[in-house]
C-alpha positions, 0 to 999 in steps of 0.5 A, spaced: 515 930 787 516 934 781 512 940 784 516 939 790 523 939 786 521 946 783 518 948 790 521 955 791 523 953 798 528 948 796 531 952 791 532 958 796 535 953 801 540 950 796 542 957 794 543 959 801 547 952 802 551 954 796 553 961 798 555 958 805 559 953 802 563 957 797 564 963 802 571 962 805 571 959 812 576 954 816 574 948 812 575 952 805 582 955 807 584 948 810 582 945 803 586 950 799 592 949 804 592 942 803 591 943 795 597 947 795 602 944 800 600 937 799 597 935 792 591 934 789 589 927 791 590 929 799 586 936 798 580 932 794 580 927 800 579 932 805 574 935 801 570 929 801 571 929 808 568 936 809 562 934 805 561 927 809 561 931 815 556 936 813 552 930 810 552 927 817 549 933 821 544 934 815 542 927 816 541 928 823 537 934 822 533 931 817 531 925 822 529 930 827 535 930 832 536 937 832 532 938 838 535 933 842 542 935 841 539 942 843 536 939 849 543 935 851 547 941 853 552 937 856 553 934 849 553 940 846 558 943 850 563 937 850 563 937 842 564 945 842 570 944 847 573 939 842 572 942 836 575 949 839 581 946 841 582 942 835 581 949 831 586 952 835 591 946 834 590 947 826 592 955 828 598 953 831 600 948 826 599 954 821 603 959 825 609 954 825 608 954 817 608 961 817 614 962 821 618 957 817 623 960 813 623 955 808 618 950 805 619 943 802 612 941 799 610 935 802 607 932 795 613 929 794 611 923 799 607 918 795 599 919 797 599 912 799 604 912 804 601 919 807 595 916 808 589 918 804 584 916 809 587 921 814 586 927 810 579 924 809 578 924 817 581 930 818 576 934 813 570 930 816 572 932 823 572 939 822 565 939 821 563 933 825 566 937 831 562 943 830 555 942 833 553 949 830 552 945 824 546 941 826 542 948 827 544 951 821 542 944 817 535 945 821 534 952 818 536 949 811 531 943 812 525 948 815 526 953 810 526 948 804 520 944 806 513 946 804 507 946 809 505 939 808 512 936 807 515 930 811 521 926 812 522 924 805 522 931 803 527 933 808 532 927 805 531 930 798 534 937 801 540 933 804 541 930 798 541 936 794 545 940 798 550 934 799 551 934 791 552 942 792 558 940 797 561 936 793 562 940 787 564 946 791 569 943 796 572 939 790 572 945 786 576 948 791 581 942 791 582 942 784 583 949 783 588 950 788 592 944 786 594 947 779 601 949 778 599 956 778 596 956 785 602 952 787 607 958 784 602 963 787 603 960 794 610 960 794 610 967 793 605 968 799 606 962 803 608 966 810 602 971 809 597 966 807 599 961 813 598 967 818 591 968 815 590 961 816 592 961 823 588 967 824 582 964 821 583 957 825 584 961 832 578 966 831 574 960 830 577 956 835 576 961 841 569 963 838 567 956 839 570 955 846 567 962 848 560 959 846 561 953 850 562 957 856 556 961 855 552 954 854 554 951 861 
């Protein structure tokens, strides 16, 4: 156990996951948007949902179900279609906010009335609706395992990357929910929402295109 925890492959895999998680993408941008527009609690709930969705795919990869998912082309295609349309919905929502002349902070609504669970589910859906995540996780797990590695070591990889996910995504929520970030958002709201719409739209179209190629 001790030798495995200091194994170079595990360190490389966790480092690779940390870089990927910290790189701005649709999930990170959504957390930033939630933090600046809707407050810290909602952003933390979304961050927890993103981490949970990532862990779901990680556990499936560790259990050896990645191969099954790759063979079930109909399931992969259906999930890609669902994920692509969901990202396009987020792109449309951001585009509407970019077009709005005025902005009223939704954080004025008490989190208990707004439904924290809804934000957690939205964060989880962003990852669960992306079946490519399990292939990424399969690469990470494979990279981390030693030649004689088994299921136990694979689960250690998922746990380690899960801890990194919580730190990274919750870090985004905490940093961008500060007053300085909110003031910056007030100044750059429309271009930021336009960038968010472009990022979601690009990711959604790309996912829909890959779904058509897999059929």
